[in-house]
C-alpha positions in Angstrom: 118.6 110.1 72.5 118.7 107.7 75.5 115.5 105.8 76.0 114.3 105.5 79.4 114.8 101.6 81.1 111.5 99.6 80.8 110.6 99.2 84.4 108.1 96.9 86.5 106.0 98.6 89.3 105.9 96.4 92.8 104.6 96.8 96.1 105.6 96.6 99.4 103.9 96.5 102.4 105.3 97.7 105.5 105.2 99.0 109.2 106.5 102.4 110.6 110.0 101.4 111.7 110.7 100.4 107.9 109.0 103.1 106.6 111.1 105.6 108.5 114.6 104.2 107.1 113.0 104.4 103.8 112.1 108.1 104.3 115.2 108.5 105.8 116.9 107.5 102.1 115.2 110.1 100.8 112.6 107.6 99.5 115.1 105.6 97.3 116.1 102.6 98.9 114.9 99.9 101.3 116.9 99.4 104.5 119.5 96.5 105.0 117.8 93.3 106.3 118.0 92.3 109.7 119.8 88.8 110.9 116.2 87.3 110.8 115.1 88.7 107.5 117.2 86.6 104.7 115.1 87.8 101.8 113.3 90.8 100.8 109.9 90.4 99.1 108.1 93.3 97.2 105.0 91.9 95.5 103.8 92.1 92.1 99.9 93.5 92.9 98.3 96.1 95.3 95.3 94.0 96.4 98.1 91.6 98.0 100.2 94.3 100.0 97.0 95.8 101.1 96.2 92.5 102.6 99.4 92.6 104.3 100.0 96.0 105.7 96.2 95.8 106.8 96.1 92.6 108.2 99.5 92.2 109.6 101.2 95.0 109.9 98.6 97.2 111.8 98.1 94.2 114.3 101.9 94.3 114.8 102.6 97.5 114.9 99.9 99.8 114.9 100.3 100.9 111.2 100.5 99.5 107.8 101.5 100.9 104.9 101.3 100.1 101.1 104.5 101.5 99.1 104.7 101.3 95.0 108.2 101.7 93.1 109.6 100.9 89.7 112.6 98.6 89.3 114.3 97.8 85.9 113.0 95.0 84.5 116.2 93.7 82.8 117.4 93.4 86.5 114.3 91.6 87.7 114.8 89.4 84.8 117.4 87.9 86.9 115.4 86.7 89.6 111.7 84.1 89.4 108.3 85.2 90.3 107.4 83.6 93.2 103.9 82.3 93.8 103.5 82.2 97.6 100.2 80.8 98.2 96.8 81.4 95.5 97.4 82.5 92.2 97.2 86.2 92.7 100.1 86.1 95.8 103.1 86.8 93.8 106.6 88.3 95.1 110.2 88.2 94.2 112.4 86.9 96.6 115.5 88.9 96.9 118.2 87.5 98.9 119.3 89.8 101.5 122.8 90.1 99.8 121.4 91.4 96.6 119.2 94.2 98.2 122.0 96.8 97.6 122.1 96.0 93.7 118.2 95.8 93.8 118.1 99.3 95.5 120.6 100.8 92.8 118.0 99.4 90.1 115.3 101.6 91.7 114.1 103.8 89.2 112.8 107.5 90.8 111.1 107.1 94.3 109.1 104.9 96.7 105.8 106.3 97.5 103.2 105.5 99.9 100.1 104.6 98.3 97.8 103.6 100.9 98.1 103.8 104.8 96.0 101.7 107.7 94.4 102.7 109.6 93.6 105.5 107.1 95.4 108.7 107.9 98.1 107.1 109.9 100.9 109.5 109.8 104.2 109.5 107.5 107.4 109.5 109.0 109.3 112.8 109.1 112.1 113.1 106.8 115.5 113.8 108.0 
């Protein structure tokens, strides 16, 4: 009987445009990076994701979302955890060219766990 892969839970703060693309994927993948986005930054704790979604995404785009998803731990072992500020500001820096492989290592669906402002609408799925 095969065993389930070990996974690591990650969070990603996002705005409505990126979230709509995630919804269009069936909640399974992150969209390709834009030319000015050379790195994909999933974070290691919900509190940091909340801070970004609430304090950065809402002013920039009117809504912010915190997503949670699982990634195969053995895949993430290829990357170092980056400390981007304080001791709890931890993230992975996934180069844009690695995002397709990163997406193939997501286990299960990407789910929205927080919305700012509270009750912000979720995108319609195709």
